[in-house]
C-alpha positions, 0 to 999 in steps of 0.5 A: 485455399491451395493452388496449383500451376497448370500448363496447357500447350498451344492447341492442347485440350489436356494439361501438359504439366502441373506444378506447385511452384511458378519457378519450377513450371517456368524452368520446365517450359523454358527447357522444353521451349513450349508455347502455351498458357500457365494458369494458377488454378484452385485445388479442391474447387471448381474454377466457376465455384472459385470465381463465384466465391471471389466475385471474379466473374462478370456474369449477371445474376440471372445468367449465372443462375442459368449457367450453373446448371449447364454441365458443359459450361461448369466443366469448361469454365475459365476466368481471366481473373486467374493469374496466368502467363503466356509463353512462346517457345519457352519465353514468357510474353 
């Protein structure tokens, strides 16, 4: 499965940058002294679908079944199991 690194600036609702390489993302974050989170995200897959396929969620089966029918939940789901890094003023925490 292909993956991409997405950067979300502190307090931002939208992606501030998208990178195929971690080094390129970190150089951009450092150069711009950014604060936020960089997350490795699957391409051509929803994060919830990825979490289910990789068993990277911690929901009980009945909860998962109910949540899978909730568009707001599916569209905003994120997983702590995704590789991710926090940055403050361009430096990784």
